[in-house]
N, C-alpha and C positions, 0 to 999 in steps of 0.2 A: 668379638664374636657375640657379645651380649647386647649389642646395639639394637634398638627398636626404631624402624624406619617407617615413615608415612608411605602409604601405597595407594595408588589409584588404578582402577580398572580402565584400561585404555587399549582396546583391541584395534590393531591395524586394519584399515579398510580392505587391504589385500587379502587378509585372512577371512573376512566376512564374504568377500567376493568368491573366494575359493570354496567356502562352505556352500554358498548358493549354487555355484556351478555343479558341485557334486550332488546336491539334492535334486537338481533339475535332471540329472542323468541317472537317477536311481533305477537300478534294474530290480523289478519286484519279484518276489518269490511267488509260488503258487500255494494253494491250500485246498483241503477238502471242503465241500459245502457243509454248512452247519445243519445238523438234524433238528428241526423245530420240535420234534416229538421226543427228543432224548430226555430222560429223567435225570434231573440235576441232583447230585448228592455231594457232600463234602464241602470244602472251603473254596472251590474254584467257581468263579462266576460263569454263567452260561456263555458259550461262544469262545471261552478261553481254555477249554479242556486240553487241547493239544499245544497250548502256548499262546503267545501274543497274536491276536487276530490281524490279518492283513489290513482290514478296514481301519483298525485303530492306528496303525502306522501310516497308512495313506492319508487319513484325515489330518493327522498331526504334521506330516511333511507338507501337505498342501497349505496348512496354516503357517508353517515355518516360512514357506516361500512367499505367501501373499499378504498376510495381515500382521504377523509377528514382527515387531521392531526391536532388534537387539539394542540399538542405541537408546531407546526409551527405557528399557530395563537396566541397561548399564548406568544411565543417569540416576535412576531410582536407587540402585544399589550403592552408587557413589555418594548418595546423600548421607550415608553413615561413614564415620571415620574408620578407614582401613589401615592396617599396619602389617609389617613383616618383621620377623626376627629369625635368627639361626640357632637351632638347638641340636646339638650332636651332629653338626654338619648338614642338618636338614632344614630347608626353608619352611617356615611356619607362617601362614597368612591368617590373620584374625581381624574381626571387627571388635572395637572396644568403645562402648558408649557409657560414659559416667552419668549417673543420675544427678539432677539439680539438687537433690537432697543429700547432703554430705554424709549423713549417717546411714546411707543405704548399704544393704548387704551385698558384697561382691558375689557374683554368680557366674560360673563358667558352664556353658551349654555345649554338649558334644552331639553332633549329628550322626546319622547312620548312612548305610549304603542302600540305594544309590543316590544319596542326597549330598548336599554341601552345606556351607554356612547359611545358604538361602533358607534352609529349613526353619530358622529361628528369626529371620529379619522381621517377619510380621508380628512378633511378640515384643520387639524392642521398646516401642513407645509405651505400651501398657506396663512393662516391667520397670522401666526407668522412671516414669513419671505418673504414678497412680494417683487417684484422688486422696488416698490416705498415705502420707509420707512414710508411715511405718511399714508399708508394703513395698518400698522402693528397693531396686537393685541397681548396682553397677554391673553392666553386662559385658561379658567376654565371650565371643563366638569364634572359635578357630575352625579352619578347615583341617580335617585329619591329615596326617602325613600321607602323601600319595594321592590326595584328593584335590581337585580344583586348583585354586591359586596357591596352595602350598606346593604344587608341582609334584612330579614323580619322586618317589623315594629313591635314594642313591645307594642304599646299603640294605642288607637283610636285617631282620629282627624287629621290624616295627609292628609289634603285637600290642595287645591291650596294656600290658605292664609297662612297656617302654613308653607308650603314649601317655599313660597316667603320670609317669615320672617327668615327661616333657611338659605336661600341663602344670605340674607343681613348679617347675622352673619358670614357665611363662608367668604364672601368677606372682611368683617371687619378683620377677623383673618389673612387673606392673605395680609392685609395692603393696600387694594384698597378703596379709599374714593369716587372716581368717576369712573363709569363704565357703559358699555352698557350691554343690556340683549337681548337674542334671545331665541325663543322657537318654537317648532313644535308639533302639536298634543296636548298631555297633557301639553307640555311645552308652547304652545300658550295660555293656560289658566293661567299658572303660571306667565309668563313674564309680562303681563299687571298689575298683582297684585304687582309685584316687583316695577313697576313704581308708582303705586298708594300708596303703603306703604312707599316708600323711595324716594320721589321726589328730595330731596337734594343730593342723591347719584347716582341715575340712570340718565345717560345722555339721553338715548333713548331706546325705546322698539321696537324690530324688530321681526316679526312673519311670519310664513307661512300661518296662517289662522287667521281670525277674526270671531269667532263663535257668530255671531249676527243673531238672528232669529226673525220672526214676533212674537209680544207679545199680539196681540189682541186689540191694540189701534185703535179706530175708524179712518178710512181714511188712515191707514198706507200703503195701496197699491196704493193710489192716486199718480199719476205722474210717476209710474214705466213704463218703456218702454217695448217693445216686448221682447228684449233680456233679460231684468231683470226678466220678468215673466217666460221666458223659464228657466232661471237659478233657479228661485224659484221652478219650477216644478221638475227640476232635483234634487234639494236638498230634496224635499219631497219624491221623489222616492228613493234617497240614504238612507234617514232616515228609510223608511219602509223596504227596502231590505237588508241593511247592518248593522243595529244597534242592532241586537239581542244580540250580545256579550256585548255591553255596558249596555243594560237593565239588563242582567243577573248579570254582575259584579257590577252594581249599586244597585241591590236589594238583591241578595243572592250569594255573591262571594264565599262562602265556598262550595256551591253545587258541582261545577265542580272541585274545587281544589283538592279534594280527589283523583279523577281519574288522574289529571295531575301530582300530586306528585308521582304517582306509574307507570306512563307510559311515557317514553321519546318520543315515537312516538305520543302519544296523546298531549304532550306538544308542539311538533313540529307542529301538525295539528292546534292546537288552535291559535298559534301565526301566522301560515301561512295564516290564513284567511285575515289578513291585509298586511303582508309582501309580500305575493303572489309572482308574477314573476317580480315585480318592483325592488326587491333587489336580487343581485346575489346569487347563491346557497350557496357558502361557507360563505358568510356573514349571510345568514339566519341560517345556521348551527352553526356558532359562537354564534349568539344570543340565539338560542335554547339551546346550550350547557351551556351557562352561566345561563340561567333560570333553567335548570335542576340541575346543580352542586350547585347552591345557594338555591334551593328549594323555589323559590320566586313566584310561580304561584299564590298562595293565596294572599300574601301580595301585589303584584303588582295589582291584581284585586281590592283590597280594596280601592285603590285610587278613583275608580269610586263610591263606596259606600259612602266613607267619603265626597266626593265632593257633591254628591246629598243630603246628609243629613246634610247640613249646610246652613245658610243664606248667601247670597251674596250681596254686595253693589249694589245699583241700580243707583247711580250717575255715570256719564261718567268718564272715566279716563282722565287725563290731560297731561300725559307725552308725549313728541314727539313720534309718533308711525309710523312705516313703515311696509307695507305689501308686501311680495313677494308671489304672487298667481300663482300656477303652473297649467298647462293645465288639468291634470288628477287628480284633487284634489277638495276638498270643495272650492267653490269660492263664497265669500260673496257678498251680495248686499250692495252697498255703502251707501244707505240711512239708512239701519239698522246699519251698522258699525259706521257711524257718530253719530247715536243716542247713542251708547255705548262708543264711544271713541272720545273725543272732540278735539283731536289735531293730526289728521292724516296728516302727512307732506309728506309722500311718499307712492305711491300705484302703483305697477307694476304687470301687467298680462303677463305671459309668455306662449308661445305656445308649450312648451314641459315641461317635468317633471311631477312627480307624488306626492303623499302624502309624499314620502320619497325622497325629492329633494336632501338632503345631500348625498344620495347614487347614484341617477341616473342622476342628473344634478348639480353636485357640482360647476361647473363653473358659472352657473347662480346664485346660492345661494351666493357664495363668492362675486361675482360681485355686487349683490344687497346689501349685508352687507357693502361692502366698500363704495358704493356711499351714502348709508344712513348715516353712521357715519361720512364720510368725510364732508357732508353738515352740520351736526350738529357741528362738530369741527370748521368749518369756521364761522358758525353763532355765 
């Protein structure tokens, strides 16, 4: 059960033909006209106030049918070495690229929802073969259990803690005793738990978000400046305006899954609410195609349910932690972050980039990963 097998993405043409047929027969929803004079407030972009616009989905479905070539993207993804292994009876798919520099630092990167391993493929070359060999990484990019080519989860309990333990086992099987970890979105929940569970193995924890919120402690807002209070108000607005998907998936993930498993256009719209326009259209379609072909709408949503229905440690993490915070993303308040993470050694705020920094500002993300782990190696 510890065997690691080579894997190649090889989708049957019949499955692609079925996808195309379903897309061509999409029955479109209706929507209210957009008010051009509406005053825009909060984190929602104009035209998206009631959800994903019909025009967004129609344009992408037309592209899916006419110019998008899955075989081209399949070949591009297969240019990297893929593997699978079984951990706790769960199939785990991952990409593993060793640097030509033997002293490179092993690094496991965990994607978020609604993404897949595709989130980090654009970083592989820069991470594994930089100009300065001291910045080189051996890269491991798994699909979360229940996502993409890892396939549906077959048992309950796949929350952040179980995933962190599975990643430790994966790195052990690959022969890496000391390694760095990085995460975005759901991965930013998993990565700190990797450091908590395996301090003797994890060199450092690098994330794009530190999800630390007010918890009702008396006086917790004392000392916050004007900018921090404005950030808190934005976070509250973001939570009220943008988190309906998370509440649904954390409470009744099967409710919507029946529709998503039957409609590729519906699957596209559901993941498009977060991928939006920050991710280029062909990448959005690649991710949507993977979700569709692997039928993982329900199992990917279950991560939210499993994580909400478990107890989480309350003591601070102690692994060296680095944050790369991007302009158009959740930006934590340091006071709350330091309450939850006791060893923050790097904190960088960037004036561009979104929630999907690996896609839209890879230069900043790669640079921050390099500086964070370079400092730890020197230390």
